[in-house]
N, C-alpha and C positions, 0 to 999 in steps of 0.2 A: 582673244576674240572680243569684239564689241557687240553691244546690243542696240538695235534700232527701236525707236518708240513705236513705229507704225507697223511692226511685225511681231507676231507671237507664234513661234513654231512656224507652221506652214500657212498661217492665216494672216492676211492683210487686214489691219484694224482701220476700217473706213471712218469710224466715229471720231477719230483723232483729228482728221482733216476737215470733216463736215459734221458738225454737231446737230444740224437740222435734218440730216438723213434719217428717214424712217423705213424706207423700202429699197431693196436692191436685189440684184441677181447674183447667184453664186453656184458653185459646183461642189458636191459632196466629195471629200477626199478620204474620209474614214468614218467608221461607226464603231461604237462599243455597245454593251448591253443596255446602256441608259443615255448615250450621248452621240453627238454628230460633230465632225470637224469639217469646216467649210474653207474654201480657198480665200473668201472674202467675207467679212462680217462687220456689222455696225453695232452689234450687241456690246455694250460696255460690260467688261468682265468683273467689275468690282475692283476697289482699291482706293486708298486715301480716305477711307470712311464711307465712300459712296457704294451702295449695294449694286449688284448686277441688274441689267435690264431683263424684262420679260417680253415675250412676243410669240410669233408663230413662224414656222416654215411651211410653205405651200408648194405642191407639185402635183400635176395630173389630177386635179380635183380632190387631193388629199391634204389634210392638215395635221401638223404636229406642234404641240404647244412647247415653247421653250420656257422653262421655269427656273433657270439658273445657268451659270457659266462656271466651268472648272478650269483653273490655270495649272497645267502641268507642262510637259514638253510641247504639247499643242493646246490650242484654246478649244475646249470641249463644250458644246452647247448641251445642257442637260435637258432631256426630253421627258415630259410628264409621264408618269406610270400609265401604261396601257395604250399610249399613243404610238402610231406607226413610226418606223424609221425609214427615211429615204435611202435606197441602196447607193453604194459607192458609184460615183460617176453621174448621178442624177443632177439635173439642172433644177434648182429650187429658187423660190422667191422668199426672202427674209423680210419680216415686218416686225417693228418694235412697238410695244404698247406705248402709245404717245402720251397719255395722261401721266403715267408713272415716270417716264423719262423727263417730261417737261417739268414736273414737280421736283424731281431730283436735281435737275439743272438749276432751278431756282434756288433750291436749298443749298447746293454746293457753292453757287455764286454768293449766296447770302452769308455763308460761313467765311469766305474770303473777305467780304466786306466787313464782317464782324471782327475778324482777326486784324484787318488793316486799321480799323478804328481803335481797337484796344491797344495795338502796338504804337500807333501814332500818339494817342492821348495818354497812355498809361505805361508804355514801355515794356509790356508784358508779351512774352512768347507763348506760342501754343505747345502744349504738352500732350495733347490727345484730342480725339473727336470721333463722332459717329453720326450717321444721319439716316433718316427714313424720309419718305416723301413729305415735305413741309414741316418736319420736326427734326430737331438735332440737339446735340450737346457738343460743347467745346470747352476744353480744359486750358487754363492759363497758369503760368508761374507768377502769381500775384500774392505776395505775402500778406499785404494789408488791403482791406476793401475800402477804397476811398469814399468819402461822404457823397451820397447821392449817385453812387456808381451806376445802378440799374437805370435810373432816369437819364443820366448823362449818356450812357451808351445807346439807349433807345432813341434819344433825340439826335445824336450824332449819326446813327445809322439812317434815320428818316431823312436827314439832310443829304446824305450821300445818295440815297435812292432818288430823291427829288432832283438832284443834280443830273441824273440820267447820264452817268459816266459810261463811256464805252468800255466793254470788256473784250480785249484783244487776245488772240492766241497766236503764238509764234514758236518756232523751233530753232534753237541755237546750238552750235558746237559747245561741248561741255565747258571748255575754257572760257568762252565768251559769256556763257550763262553765269559762271561763278565770278566773273568780273563785275556783275551787277550787285550793288550794295544791298545787304539784307535779303538776298534771293531765297534764303532758307529761313522761313518764319517759324519753324518748329524748333524746340529746344534741342532736338536730335536730328542730324542730317540723315534722312532715310533713303537718299538716292543711291542705287547700286553703283559700286565703284567701276563697273565695266560699261556704264551707260555713256555712249559716244555723243548722243544728242539729247538736249534737255528741252522739254516742252514748257513754255512760259505762258502763264495766265496773267494778264495785266489789266487791273482795273485802273484805267488811265488817271493819273494824278493822285491815286490813293494807295495802291497795293500791287506789288509785283512778286509773284511767287512761282517756283517750280511746281508743276502739278500736271497730273495725267487724266483728270476727270473731265466731265462735260459741263458746260456753262451756258448761261443765256447771253445775249449780245450786249445788254447794257444793264445798269443797276436798276433802272425803272422797272424792268421786267421781274425783278426779284419780289417786289411787293413790300408789305410792312413786316418788319422784324420785331416780334414781341419777346422780351426776355421774361420767360415764365417763372424761372426759379434760379437762385444762385446757391450753390452748395459749397461748403468748406470741405475739401478732400484731404486736409492735413498737410503739413510740411510746406505751407505757403502756396498750395494749389487751390484754385477756385474753378468750379464747374458751372458754366452758364448753360441752362436749358432754354432753347428758343423755339418759337413757333412762327411760321410764315402765314401771312394773310394776304388776300388780294388787296391791291392798293385802292 
């Protein structure tokens, strides 16, 4: 059996096709003591270091806060303690917290830009990473720290932001995706073996990676990338802690 990127269990994942979508209509398919399953959802469920979205479900003058997403056989939207649950079959309006999502999109795109710069200029692969809105860490297999590394990375990132490179998203059959050179920029290939289609995020002219997260439309929207700290994590691994600022 193969797995499609735009479907998780019974839920169609709308955010993979339209990263600007913030509100949509859906129908409740199931409920648990703390969650709801919809037929359609634009809540990013988390993955690849990007946390899940927050937001609300609205129906009949009632509101339930979505405070997380749980990935099991279905995509379960976690409802805040004490908030009501819409009954199965209810037509609801979903809405994502825009400031958080937009900040995470900028941050995720910023990490792709950072990894592209470090791979291009220093040949280092990513070994791990994590992010919160406008703050993140990224680990690289970089045995030696080159002279002026922090300043060189910041300057290179600033040039790529200023270049306003387009960030394009496409979906390819697995074989076609793996025919792209360096499509996996992590030291370990994390793509499931049963994945039939691979979602590609391309910072045009800089970085092309397999990725399932949400991204801004161009590098200028990322803003300024500040390398706050560089840590030696042992065995040739370096951790870069970064913060994003408005341009």
